Structure formats: C-alpha cells, structure tokens
C-alpha angles and dihedrals in degrees: 000000000000125000125209140182106230121199107216117224118240091012136124092214126102090233140272136252118251135174135226135177088217128078104246119193116238117266093024118145112247141178118230141163121257114179088343092303127116112252134174126222147141132265103240104167141016112229141195116254107285125222092242130072116264134208120236124255100248099205142348129206142209089249114104143167118234124239089250091055090050093050092049090046089054090051091050090048094052100036098044095036095242127137115255096249092062091048091050090049089065090069127075108218126239118245103198142015100223114138122241120257115239119256135187119217131174119188123204093234114123118195127215117236090260092051092047090051090053092048091051090049091052091050091056095054126064091216121014141159122242101205102189129164117243106279094014094121105263092147092059089055091049090052093052091047090053090047090054092050093049092050089054087057091253132130128229142213119209108195121198134165106271093247089057092062093094128157087253096061090042091054092047095051094045089051088065104030102028112193093349089085131064132186118230126191142126097275094059113106122252090243093054091047089053091053091049091052090050091052091048090054095054094039098249089123117050102164129052119194109191155121122286095290089065088074090074099051120118102257113167118227092003108199107164138038119185118192107194119194085016090179093063116120094216088079087074113085116228094200130067120311089043096203128161111230093209092054092046090049088057089048090051088052094051097043100039102032094246125153111244124196118192112196135189145136087218105030123195116259088240094061094039091054098040109041137054108264136211114196121215111188132188133023128300086209128066102249144106141200138224113206118211122186121210131187110233114258135193089263117070092238130014125229095265092054091048089048091054091051092047091051091052091051092047092051091047091247125133137239139200127206119198121209121172093211130076124215124022102301135001091232148330121252129192111238091205102053103007093236116151124223101248137186110260090223100041129041091235134104117260121235124235116239101186095178090062091032093232142109114234136195109225091203105054101010096241114158132197139165118279104263122233095198136043111258090215105049105005095241117149092211099106115157132189121238126197119024120251135200097263092050091051090051091052093046095050091045089056091053106035134040100230147118104263129170141185118242114191141100091281091063103025100062101144139037089247092056091048092052092045097053094043092047091051092048091047091051092050098250090122118058099187129024117198115194153138125251088309084084092065098060132086100334122131110180123162098194099065108109100161134046128181119196120198134179102025090133090066090055092046092051097050119121095253131111089225095050095112091046093050095046094048092044090053091051090053094045096048096042088049089070090067133065099031091136115027132336120333131187118225114195116196118193107206147128089217101068093142093058097047096039091053092065105031093102098056130003089205090069088061092049094049095046097044103038090076090064090060095060113115089000116059144006136324086040098035134038119233132200131185120207110199126197117194128176141128087242113077092192091056091051093050092048094051093043093051091045091055093043090055092053094044092056088068089067097058134150094026088060127034126212101216098175146350140175137072117001116244085250097042099181132039126170093348093310120116115221138211133164148195120215117206133190134191141159089225125064089198093054092045094050092044093051093049094045091053096043108038125110132200095271095052116103112198125216114182116198093008121198098188127054102181 
C-alpha cells in the first residue's frame, strides 16, 4: 500500500493523507472523499505509513502539474501567505507530454528602424521594459516578438488588463496568428474554455492573449510572456492568494528561463527602476494634440467644452469623455448638517443610480430607494457631489443633439455588450462615449478628435502614495485615445494645471523627478505589507490587532510599523475593519516577522496597492 499527502482543491487545509494500492506519480490530479463528499486535489508528497487509518484515493487522472508549477505554487504560498492548495488551484494542469510540432509563420508586420532597435534590445535581456508612448507602435513589436517565439517552436502568453481584451485587439491578433491564438478572460463560457484547453494540449493553439489568469494555463515549451499595460492595478488579485501577475511573470522568467517583456506608455516606478529599458518615443500614427486646461465650474462642462463637442459632431468626428466615477453621483450630502447618505452595512457613501432609481453600495451591493430627506436632521436639501458617467450623459444630451452612450461596468456587464458598444463606436454610430478608465484600454480609433477629462483632482487627492502617478498615468492613457489621425483637442478640467502641465511632454521626466522621493519610504526601494483585521466584533479586532502589534515590535528595527488602527473605510458588509501597515528594506525580514507574529484573524497582503 502507498500513502500520499493530497492537497485538496478549493480548501483552506494543508492537505490530508490517503492510501492507494497503485503507484501514483507526484503532482497527479486525484479524486478523494472529504467529509463524505467528492473532492479533487493533487498528490504532493509520498509518505511513510501513518499510525492512523486512511481513506483510499478513489480515482486518479492523466492530468498533472509540472515540477515547475509546483515550485512556483510553493513560492506563491509562502510569499503571499496563502495555503498551498489555493496556490495550486491557480494553475490548470497539463494532460499529456507530447512535444509540439514545428511551425513556420511570417507576419506582415514591418518595423521601423526604431521599433527594430527596441525589439533587438528586448531579445538581449531576459526581462526588460518597453517604455513606448501611446501610439508609438508597441503592439507591432509584441507581434514580431511572438512571431520569433513561434518560429523557435515556443509558445507565448500575452497578458493584458481584462478591460483591454476588446474585439479590436482580438481581431488584430487573429489577423496575424489566425487560429494559433486564443483569447482568455472571465466572460468566456466554460464550454469555450474547454475547447481552448483541448487545442492547447494538441498544439493547435500556441498563443494565449488574456487577463491575469492566462498566466497559469498549460502552455508547452513556453518561451515568451508579454505583460502589456504593466502598470495596471488589475494585475493584482484581490482574493487569496493576493498575487501580482506582473511580478509572477517576472518570476516565471527567472525560474523557467522565459523571455519577459513589460510594456507601457506610463510604466510603474518599480519596473522603470528595476529593469533594463528601451524607450520608444513619438506616435506611430500621423496625429497631434492640443491640450487645454479648464478650472472646474458649477456646471459639468463649460461653453467652450460643449462647443468643441458640437464641432466634432457637426464634422462627423467622435469624442470621448472620461469620468472616474460610475453611476450618477458619488454620493448625496445634506446641505443643512453635512451628513452623507451611507450604506447601513458599510461605512461608505452610497452612489446614486438614477436610471434604476436606487442608491447602491459598490462594496457590498446593498440597494435602497433614493431618499428625499436627510436621515439625520430631516432636511430635504440633499445635494449631489462629484459627477458620474450617467450624469454627464444626461447633461450633454440636454445641450447637444448627438448619439451619446455610457461606457462603464454598470452598462457593460457582458462580453456581448462590450463588443456591441465598441463595434458601434468604431462604425461611427456613436458620436460621444462617456466612460470610466475602461475608455483608456485597448482602443485604437482614428476618428476621435476631441477628448474631455474630468475628475483627475479626486484621483490626485486620494490617500495613496501613488496618487500622483495614477492621476498622471490616467491623463496619458485617456488622451492617448485621441489624435491618432489629425489634430485633436484634449480638455482637462483641473485645479492642478501646474502639476499636469509640467509633465505633459514626457512621462519619463515625471518618473525621474519623483522616484527620488520614494527612497527609504516606498516601493521600489522598500517593501510594504498590509495586515487586515475584519470581524463583526470590534473588541475581537482590537484584541487581535494589539496582540500582533506586540509581537511585531520584537522585530524592530529590521521592520517598521508605519501605521495602525481603523481602516479609512472602517466597515464593509457588517464587518468592522482595522489594519497595520509595515515597511522594510528586506523582503526576507518582512516575511519572517509576519510569519512569526500573525494570528488567525490577520489577513496578509504583501505589496498592497490599496489602503482603504
């Protein structure tokens, strides 16, 4: 009889011991019983006969994880403070060991001398940053890099933020790689995902373009990982394990000898500081922009902005309007007592959704009718603060005769709706598109000659050490959608013209000037960790927080406690919330201190990007 430690999928356990009369290879997928229920898992270790009685392994499959997948899973488990089973669950297993047949592919892409120079630079470095201005032709370089990999009998992963996976980028990639490429993201059906995995197994698909989960698919002989928009926060998982796909892509490169290309028009300071960089300036397209700054007024848009939009409509051109807030308003405030209409289960303001005639909490999903009186003082003087996408649509409709539509997660709820609205905008059926940051990703439209950007001041004022980086990056990304063919006007509504105007010419100036302020304080020079405590019982939270603080103090000065107490949003979905923020120059010291101080209530987030 053989005895095995089996890691149980979708489980918080460290695994259980099972027996089998058959010799089962390590890392094989198996079916076992847990509390009389069928569960799947992986054989992770062969054991000596234990003193206790074991259940049998019911069944084992041809599916298996590779030794490399296991090693990376163990890293994820230890670094991100997750149990091994959840780390293993990230990976899709292989189902056979057949080698790929060689292919020969020649794309029609021709690179300029600048682009060719950048491609050659990327080839010479295991991991490198392609710092290319919006519209400078980064995608063409990606395509040639993929072509090179395929002709070396390798496969490739092309990671993008999920909202970048538009029909347009899919069409463009398929134009060059035909059926060798597949798109992978959360809105794809289970049936279609199954077909993609089948085609990967037999080698019909050699390239996967997808969101962060695509990194864990079973590609044979993987030789290239591209991380486009590497600065984007959506690469960070908000569920356990709280990994960052860009950082794991770099780890894959180091551990498995894979070429990794990080690309962005507004790269993160971390990547800019850490990796060899090739700079691609200018636009691949023949276009230009005129930037106009406006001080925010009581009206959503002033007369000049409306005039610019009207001119675009009259000349059969198109416009985009960026708003950082979904719904109609961020919140309602009482003019008499200044109380905000809040969610009863979360200490956050509720957003007005006038189309559905409700207020909604974007944290727990609670909905209620729009109130007519203040719950605190009874006044009926409730006013909206911060403009949202739906309100902008209504305002512009009242001023201009045009086809205008909303483009955010409230309206784009399925892959079909995404394709529909982008196809109609691409074909010219929509004159003006009003949206959130979804506007900034993966769109390449040559008819947009005006762009209006609202609400950057709210981003700039957020309690986040990367607030200036995020606000300026968003300005670059949104304005990059306009002026790809001819002159475009970009109107920026802000009280911080001096800040934004200083860096409009070259994002690299911002990086060089501001990276010095991060030294000895923030990444990329320091490691951060957030320890979150959540529970309906405030006393329990305080007890656990103080207990961990006491233990952490023993690890000074190698780690620094830079803050603790209530979270800025101190209640979500009936749970009260508190946190500890840690800093250290050494990842090893930080992880060791947390591992030896944590308690059962503490949730660990290494390299956090949100502090609310």
